[in-house]
C-alpha positions as CSV (number, residue, x, y, z in Angstrom):
1,M,0.3,0.0,0.0
2,T,1.5,3.6,-1.5
3,H,1.6,6.2,1.6
4,N,1.7,10.1,0.5
5,A,1.4,12.3,3.2
6,V,-0.2,14.8,1.4
7,N,-1.7,12.4,-1.6
8,W,-5.8,14.1,-1.4
9,S,-6.4,12.1,-4.4
10,L,-6.8,9.1,-2.6
11,A,-9.6,11.1,-0.5
12,I,-11.8,12.6,-4.0
13,P,-14.7,10.1,-3.5
14,E,-15.9,12.0,0.1
15,I,-14.2,15.6,-1.4
16,G,-16.5,15.4,-5.1
17,L,-19.3,14.8,-2.6
18,A,-18.8,17.3,0.0
19,L,-18.8,20.0,-3.1
20,S,-21.9,18.0,-4.5
21,G,-23.7,18.6,-0.8
22,L,-22.8,22.1,-0.8
23,L,-23.9,22.5,-4.3
24,I,-26.8,20.9,-3.6
25,L,-27.7,22.9,-0.6
26,V,-27.6,25.9,-3.1
27,I,-29.6,25.1,-5.2
28,G,-32.2,24.3,-2.2
29,V,-32.0,27.5,-0.7
30,L,-32.2,29.2,-4.7
31,Q,-35.4,27.2,-5.2
32,R,-39.0,28.7,-4.5
33,R,-40.5,27.8,-1.2
34,G,-41.9,23.9,-0.7
35,E,-40.4,23.3,-4.7
36,G,-36.9,22.8,-3.6
37,F,-37.2,18.8,-2.5
38,F,-37.3,17.1,-5.6
39,P,-34.4,18.8,-7.5
40,C,-32.5,18.0,-4.4
41,A,-33.1,14.4,-4.1
42,T,-32.3,14.2,-7.7
43,L,-29.6,15.8,-7.7
44,T,-28.4,13.3,-3.9
45,I,-29.3,10.5,-5.7
46,A,-26.9,11.7,-8.9
47,A,-24.0,12.6,-5.6
48,F,-24.4,8.9,-5.0
49,I,-23.8,7.4,-7.6
50,G,-21.3,8.7,-9.0
51,C,-19.5,9.0,-5.6
52,G,-20.0,5.1,-6.0
53,F,-18.2,4.4,-9.2
54,L,-15.2,6.9,-8.0
55,V,-15.1,5.2,-4.4
56,A,-14.7,1.8,-7.2
57,L,-12.4,3.0,-9.0
58,S,-10.2,4.8,-6.1
59,P,-6.8,2.7,-5.7
60,D,-5.1,1.8,-2.5
61,G,-2.5,3.8,-0.3
62,V,-2.8,5.9,3.2
63,A,-2.9,9.8,3.0
64,Y,-2.8,12.6,5.1
65,A,0.3,11.9,7.1
66,G,-1.3,8.5,7.9
67,T,-4.6,9.3,9.0
68,F,-7.1,8.9,5.9
69,I,-6.3,4.3,4.6
70,N,-8.3,4.0,1.4
71,D,-7.9,-0.5,1.0
72,S,-10.5,-3.0,-0.6
73,F,-11.9,-3.5,2.9
74,A,-12.2,1.0,2.7
75,R,-14.3,0.8,0.1
76,F,-16.9,-3.0,0.7
77,M,-18.0,-0.3,4.1
78,K,-18.3,2.7,1.6
79,E,-19.9,0.7,-1.4
80,L,-22.7,-0.2,1.4
81,A,-23.0,3.0,3.1
82,L,-23.5,5.1,0.0
83,I,-26.1,1.9,-1.1
84,G,-27.8,2.1,2.1
85,G,-28.2,6.4,2.0
86,L,-29.5,5.4,-1.9
87,L,-31.8,3.7,-1.1
88,A,-33.7,5.7,2.2
89,T,-33.3,9.2,-0.5
90,V,-35.2,6.9,-3.0
91,V,-38.2,5.9,0.0
92,T,-38.2,9.3,1.2
93,V,-39.0,10.8,-2.2
94,G,-41.9,7.5,-2.1
95,Y,-42.8,9.4,1.4
96,Q,-42.9,12.8,0.7
97,G,-44.2,13.2,-2.6
98,E,-46.8,10.6,-4.3
99,T,-48.9,9.9,-1.2
100,R,-49.0,12.7,1.2
101,G,-49.8,15.1,-0.7
102,E,-50.9,18.0,1.5
103,H,-49.2,16.5,4.3
104,A,-46.2,16.3,3.0
105,S,-43.7,17.9,5.7
106,L,-39.5,17.1,5.1
107,P,-38.0,20.5,4.1
108,F,-35.4,20.2,1.6
109,E,-32.0,19.5,3.4
110,T,-33.5,16.4,4.0
111,P,-31.3,14.2,1.2
112,I,-28.8,16.7,2.1
113,L,-28.7,16.0,5.9
114,M,-28.6,12.6,4.5
115,L,-25.3,13.2,2.3
116,F,-23.2,15.2,4.7
117,S,-24.3,11.8,7.2
118,T,-22.8,9.0,4.7
119,L,-19.7,11.2,4.1
120,G,-19.6,11.6,7.7
121,A,-19.4,7.7,7.4
122,M,-17.8,7.2,4.4
123,I,-14.4,9.0,7.1
124,M,-15.1,6.9,9.7
125,A,-14.5,3.8,6.9
126,S,-11.0,5.4,6.1
127,S,-10.2,6.4,9.3
128,G,-6.5,6.2,10.3
129,N,-6.4,8.1,13.2
130,L,-8.4,8.3,15.9
131,M,-9.3,12.2,15.5
132,T,-10.4,10.8,12.1
133,L,-12.9,8.5,13.9
134,F,-14.5,11.2,15.7
135,V,-14.5,14.1,13.1
136,G,-16.5,10.7,10.9
137,L,-18.5,10.2,13.4
138,E,-19.3,13.6,14.4
139,L,-20.1,14.6,11.0
140,S,-22.1,12.0,10.5
141,S,-23.9,11.9,14.3
142,L,-24.8,15.6,14.0
143,S,-26.7,15.3,10.3
144,I,-28.6,12.2,12.0
145,Y,-29.6,14.5,15.2
146,I,-31.2,17.5,12.4
147,L,-33.0,14.1,10.6
148,C,-35.2,12.8,13.3
149,A,-36.8,16.0,14.3
150,L,-37.4,17.3,11.4
151,E,-41.2,16.9,11.8
152,R,-41.5,20.3,14.1
153,D,-45.4,19.5,14.0
154,N,-44.9,15.9,15.7
155,I,-44.1,15.6,19.0
156,R,-42.6,11.7,18.4
157,S,-39.8,13.6,16.1
158,S,-39.0,16.7,18.6
159,E,-39.2,14.1,20.9
160,A,-37.2,11.2,19.3
161,G,-34.2,13.9,18.0
162,L,-34.0,15.7,21.0
163,K,-33.3,11.8,22.7
164,Y,-31.0,10.9,20.5
165,F,-29.1,14.8,20.8
166,V,-28.9,14.0,24.3
167,L,-27.5,10.7,24.4
168,G,-25.6,10.7,21.5
169,S,-23.8,13.8,23.3
170,L,-23.0,11.0,26.0
171,A,-21.8,8.6,24.1
172,S,-19.2,11.4,22.0
173,G,-18.5,12.5,25.6
174,L,-17.4,8.5,27.0
175,L,-15.5,8.3,23.6
176,L,-13.1,10.3,23.9
177,Y,-12.5,10.4,27.6
178,G,-11.2,6.5,26.0
179,M,-9.4,8.5,23.4
180,S,-7.4,10.9,25.7
181,L,-6.4,7.3,28.0
182,I,-5.6,5.9,24.8
183,Y,-3.6,8.7,23.5
184,G,-2.0,9.5,27.3
185,Y,-0.3,6.3,27.8
186,A,0.6,5.3,24.2
187,G,1.7,8.7,22.9
188,T,0.1,8.5,19.5
189,M,-3.5,8.8,17.9
190,D,-2.3,6.5,14.4
191,Y,-3.4,3.2,14.2
192,A,0.2,2.3,12.9
193,G,1.8,3.5,16.1
194,L,-0.6,2.6,18.5
195,L,-0.3,-0.8,16.7
196,T,4.0,-0.7,17.1
197,A,2.8,0.7,21.0
198,I,0.9,-1.7,22.3
199,G,3.2,-4.8,20.9
200,S,5.9,-3.1,22.5
201,E,5.0,-4.1,26.3
202,E,4.9,-6.8,27.7
203,S,1.8,-6.1,30.6
204,L,-0.5,-3.1,29.0
205,P,-1.4,-0.2,31.9
206,L,-4.5,-0.2,33.9
207,G,-5.0,3.2,32.3
208,L,-4.8,1.8,28.9
209,M,-7.1,-0.8,29.0
210,V,-9.9,1.4,30.5
211,G,-9.1,4.0,27.7
212,I,-10.3,1.2,25.4
213,V,-13.1,0.1,26.9
214,F,-14.2,3.3,26.8
215,V,-13.9,3.9,23.2
216,V,-15.9,-0.2,23.0
217,V,-18.9,1.7,24.6
218,G,-19.0,4.8,22.5
219,L,-19.1,2.3,19.5
220,C,-21.6,-0.1,20.5
221,F,-23.7,3.0,21.2
222,K,-23.6,3.7,17.5
223,L,-24.5,0.1,16.6
224,S,-27.5,0.8,19.3
225,A,-26.0,-2.6,21.2
226,V,-27.1,-3.8,24.5
227,P,-26.2,-2.2,27.3
228,F,-26.5,0.7,25.1
229,H,-29.9,0.6,23.4
230,M,-31.8,3.1,25.2
231,W,-32.4,5.4,22.6
232,T,-33.1,2.7,20.1
233,P,-37.4,1.7,19.9
234,D,-38.3,5.5,20.8
235,V,-35.7,7.3,18.0
236,Y,-37.4,5.1,15.0
237,Q,-41.2,5.0,16.5
238,G,-40.4,9.1,16.9
239,A,-38.4,10.0,13.4
240,P,-39.8,10.1,9.8
241,T,-40.1,6.5,8.8
242,P,-37.2,7.3,6.1
243,V,-34.9,8.8,8.1
244,T,-35.6,5.2,10.5
245,A,-35.1,3.4,7.2
246,Y,-31.1,5.6,6.5
247,M,-30.1,5.8,10.4
248,A,-30.6,1.5,10.1
249,S,-28.6,1.2,7.1
250,A,-25.5,3.3,6.6
251,P,-24.4,5.1,10.1
252,K,-24.8,1.2,11.8
253,F,-22.0,0.0,8.7
254,A,-19.7,2.7,9.5
255,A,-19.5,2.1,13.0
256,F,-19.1,-1.6,12.4
257,A,-16.4,-0.6,10.3
258,L,-15.0,1.6,12.8
259,F,-15.4,-1.4,15.5
260,L,-13.8,-4.2,12.6
261,R,-10.6,-1.3,11.5
262,V,-9.4,-0.1,15.4
263,M,-10.4,-3.7,17.0
264,T,-9.2,-5.9,14.7
265,G,-5.7,-3.2,13.5
266,P,-4.3,-1.3,16.1
267,F,-5.7,-3.6,18.8
268,G,-5.9,-6.8,17.5
269,T,-2.8,-8.1,19.6
270,M,-5.1,-7.7,22.5
271,A,-7.2,-9.8,20.9
272,P,-7.8,-12.6,24.0
273,R,-8.7,-9.3,26.5
274,W,-11.6,-7.8,24.6
275,Q,-13.1,-10.9,23.1
276,I,-14.9,-11.5,26.3
277,L,-16.2,-8.0,25.9
278,V,-17.0,-8.4,22.6
279,E,-18.8,-11.5,23.1
280,L,-21.2,-10.3,25.5
281,V,-22.0,-7.1,23.9
282,A,-23.6,-9.6,21.1
283,L,-24.5,-12.2,23.3
284,L,-27.0,-9.1,25.6
285,S,-27.9,-8.0,22.1
286,M,-29.6,-10.9,20.4
287,V,-31.7,-12.2,23.6
288,Y,-32.8,-8.6,24.1
289,G,-34.1,-7.8,20.9
290,A,-35.7,-11.2,20.6
291,L,-37.3,-10.8,23.9
292,A,-38.0,-7.3,23.8
293,A,-39.8,-7.2,20.4
294,I,-42.1,-10.0,21.1
295,P,-44.4,-7.8,23.0
296,Q,-44.2,-4.5,20.5
297,T,-47.0,-3.6,18.5
298,D,-45.2,-0.6,17.1
299,I,-43.9,-2.0,13.4
300,K,-41.0,0.6,13.8
301,R,-40.3,-0.3,17.4
302,L,-40.4,-4.2,16.5
303,M,-38.0,-3.6,13.9
304,A,-35.6,-1.4,16.5
305,Y,-35.3,-4.4,18.8
306,S,-34.9,-6.5,15.4
307,S,-31.8,-4.2,14.6
308,I,-30.6,-4.3,18.1
309,G,-31.1,-8.6,18.4
310,H,-29.2,-7.8,14.3
311,M,-26.7,-6.5,15.8
312,G,-25.7,-9.1,18.0
313,Y,-24.9,-11.5,15.3
314,A,-23.0,-9.4,13.6
315,M,-20.7,-9.2,16.6
316,M,-20.1,-12.6,16.7
317,G,-18.1,-12.0,13.3
318,L,-16.7,-9.3,15.1
319,A,-15.8,-11.9,18.4
320,S,-14.4,-14.8,16.4
321,A,-11.0,-12.0,15.8
322,S,-10.0,-13.8,12.6
323,A,-10.4,-13.0,8.9
324,A,-13.8,-15.3,8.5
325,G,-15.1,-13.9,11.1
326,V,-14.7,-10.8,9.6
327,R,-15.3,-11.6,6.4
328,A,-18.7,-13.2,7.6
329,T,-19.5,-9.5,8.8
330,L,-19.2,-7.8,5.5
331,I,-21.9,-10.7,4.0
332,Y,-24.0,-10.1,6.8
333,L,-24.4,-6.5,6.9
334,A,-24.6,-6.7,3.2
335,A,-27.8,-9.2,3.2
336,Y,-28.8,-6.9,6.2
337,L,-28.9,-3.5,3.8
338,V,-31.5,-5.5,1.4
339,M,-33.6,-6.9,3.7
340,N,-33.5,-3.9,6.7
341,A,-34.2,-1.0,3.1
342,G,-37.0,-3.2,1.2
343,V,-39.1,-3.9,5.3
344,F,-38.8,0.3,5.4
345,A,-39.8,1.1,1.9
346,V,-43.4,-1.1,2.9
347,I,-43.8,1.0,6.2
348,A,-43.9,3.9,4.4
349,T,-46.4,3.0,2.3
350,M,-48.8,2.3,5.4
351,Q,-50.0,6.1,5.6
352,R,-54.1,6.6,5.6
353,K,-55.2,10.3,3.9
354,G,-51.6,11.2,3.9
355,H,-51.3,10.2,7.5
356,E,-48.4,7.5,8.8
357,V,-50.1,4.4,10.6
358,T,-47.1,2.3,12.0
359,T,-49.1,-0.2,14.5
360,I,-48.5,-4.3,13.1
361,A,-52.5,-4.2,13.4
362,D,-52.9,-2.0,10.4
363,L,-51.4,-4.5,9.0
364,A,-54.3,-6.6,8.7
365,G,-55.7,-7.8,5.1
366,L,-52.8,-6.4,3.1
367,G,-52.5,-10.2,1.8
368,R,-55.3,-9.7,0.6
369,R,-55.5,-5.5,-0.9
370,E,-52.1,-5.7,-2.1
371,P,-50.9,-8.9,-2.4
372,G,-47.1,-8.6,-4.0
373,L,-46.9,-6.0,-0.9
374,A,-47.7,-7.9,1.8
375,A,-45.1,-10.9,-0.2
376,A,-42.5,-8.9,-0.2
377,L,-43.1,-8.1,3.2
378,A,-43.2,-11.8,4.0
379,I,-40.0,-12.9,1.9
380,F,-38.3,-10.0,4.2
381,M,-39.5,-11.3,7.4
382,F,-38.6,-15.0,6.0
383,S,-35.4,-13.1,5.8
384,M,-34.7,-12.3,9.1
385,I,-35.6,-15.3,10.5
386,G,-32.8,-16.9,8.3
387,V,-35.4,-19.7,5.9
388,P,-33.0,-21.0,3.5
389,P,-32.0,-19.4,0.0
390,L,-32.9,-16.5,1.6
391,A,-30.8,-13.6,2.2
392,G,-30.3,-13.4,5.6
393,F,-29.6,-17.1,5.8
394,F,-26.7,-17.0,4.2
395,G,-25.0,-14.1,6.9
396,K,-26.7,-16.0,9.7
397,F,-24.8,-19.1,8.1
398,M,-21.9,-17.4,8.2
399,V,-21.4,-15.8,11.6
400,F,-22.5,-18.6,13.3
401,A,-19.6,-20.7,11.0
402,A,-17.4,-18.1,11.8
403,A,-17.8,-18.5,15.4
404,W,-18.1,-22.3,15.9
405,Q,-14.4,-22.2,14.2
406,S,-12.9,-19.8,16.7
407,H,-14.6,-22.5,20.0
408,L,-17.5,-20.1,20.6
409,Y,-20.1,-22.5,21.1
410,A,-22.0,-20.9,23.9
411,L,-22.0,-18.1,21.9
412,V,-23.2,-20.0,18.4
413,A,-26.0,-22.0,20.9
414,I,-27.5,-18.8,22.7
415,G,-27.5,-16.8,19.3
416,A,-29.7,-20.0,17.5
417,L,-31.7,-20.2,20.4
418,S,-32.6,-16.3,19.8
419,S,-33.4,-16.6,16.1
420,I,-36.1,-19.2,17.1
421,V,-37.7,-17.1,19.9
422,G,-37.1,-13.7,16.9
423,A,-38.7,-15.7,14.5
424,Y,-42.0,-15.6,16.8
425,Y,-42.5,-11.8,16.1
426,Y,-41.1,-12.7,12.9
427,L,-44.0,-15.0,11.4
428,R,-46.4,-13.1,14.0
429,V,-46.1,-10.0,11.0
430,V,-47.3,-12.5,8.0
431,K,-50.1,-13.6,10.4
432,V,-51.0,-10.8,10.3
433,L,-50.6,-10.3,6.4
434,Y,-52.7,-12.9,6.1
435,F,-55.1,-14.2,8.3
436,E,-56.5,-11.3,9.8
437,E,-59.2,-9.6,9.6
438,S,-58.9,-6.7,6.3
439,A,-58.1,-3.3,8.1
440,E,-58.3,0.0,6.4
441,A,-56.8,0.2,2.9
442,F,-53.7,2.2,3.4
443,D,-53.8,4.9,0.3
444,R,-52.0,4.0,-3.4
445,P,-48.3,3.7,-2.8
446,A,-45.6,5.3,-4.4
447,T,-44.0,3.9,-7.9
448,T,-40.4,4.9,-5.8
449,L,-41.9,2.4,-3.2
450,L,-42.9,0.1,-5.4
451,F,-39.6,-0.3,-6.5
452,V,-37.6,0.0,-3.7
453,T,-39.7,-2.9,-2.3
454,G,-39.8,-5.2,-5.5
455,G,-36.1,-4.8,-5.7
456,M,-35.5,-5.7,-2.4
457,S,-37.3,-8.2,-2.3
458,V,-35.7,-10.1,-5.7
459,A,-32.4,-9.1,-4.1
460,T,-32.8,-11.0,-0.9
461,V,-34.6,-13.5,-3.0
462,L,-32.0,-14.3,-5.4
463,F,-29.4,-13.5,-3.3
464,I,-27.2,-16.9,-3.5
465,L,-26.1,-15.3,-7.3
466,A,-24.8,-12.9,-5.6
467,L,-22.6,-14.7,-2.9
468,G,-20.0,-16.1,-5.3
469,P,-18.0,-12.5,-6.0
470,L,-19.3,-10.7,-3.1
471,M,-17.0,-13.8,-0.9
472,T,-14.6,-12.9,-3.0
473,V,-14.7,-9.0,-2.0
474,A,-15.5,-9.8,1.1
475,Q,-12.3,-12.2,1.6
476,H,-10.1,-9.2,0.0
477,A,-11.4,-7.1,2.6
478,A,-10.9,-9.3,5.8
479,Q,-7.7,-9.5,4.6
480,A,-7.0,-5.9,3.9
481,L,-8.0,-5.6,7.2
482,V,-6.7,-8.8,9.3
483,G,-4.0,-9.8,6.7
């Protein structure tokens, strides 16, 4: 990998996306009131697509005095974040326009904030220094704080934004405190320098280990992993549905990119010490996510607890502390992306007279009224259970296999039991779709929402066709990280 202290060309995708965001913001401001949303959303989608091509073409290298790393792993995570941002923006267009009419409430800044949050996610994926990590994390988080509270006339939206801001600020403070301890005891914030400093120590200082714990806590908050999940249900329920769809994809992928890069890179030699901590967080997330979702009556709260459980499954790969575990986590995140985007596209269609309805009971009889939409949602539910040959099966199989190879037998057993419990609330949604008396019909679904739903359902069913190439790319990404 080439190293050039001032090789700014490695960051061309990020620079291009940042300049695009500023330009789109100016264009939105120049539009007449209420007419800026669709031009800005269209340009944002174009910016995501263009940036995706730039990321694919970008070379390996280290730049900006070692603070910025571009390798196969960074490119993989950046593409996932960009796809997540793109799909969320398309969902936003359908949610805003065709169905809500005069009730449309999202301002033109919505897709632009998603763009800047995705930019932060990309910086996180390429971080080579603890300060780069923090800058990317805060750029992504500050945008999401605003996105959560965009529907100013909705008290739940305002509450979601405030809760996420307060708790997110606390997590950022813990993360900064951990970084300061690491810097104080290691004398550097570069990942390469940390690896050298930690590798040369026969017995690590207690302060350094405490610092690492605080960094793990800060990142677990962004992943909504137990016991740092307290914000997730209320924020998922209160935020506008497209924002929830976005929060469940790009920011989580970026946080996982940081987790994987930091724990397997500078702290990789300490794996036996932090492995038990990651195992415990993964175990608690799987069990709590499965049990807490059972009594939920709101589909968005159900998906919040579902996401907590899914992050636990994905962390099984990190707990394995191996290249196979990293590869399994990357495949799991790719499968989760297509399932999650599809579910939230369906949730975005749940509107009556322009007003959003999100209780599970509102889905009753959808199988008779909208058979295609109901079939797609059923596919996503079965995939989240892990039914073969859908996308979720391959993700779960690979993280279970990686954990088994690392002799984490108890974690695998508890993960399997959690999957069985989780099947109850996913199947309950399917039961409501097809076997309960029909509720009042929804408004006509927007074409863009049907497009995302159909596309993601096909991707979920045919995931096996892309599995070979995806595993090859994931393997290269894992080797770039672990070696």
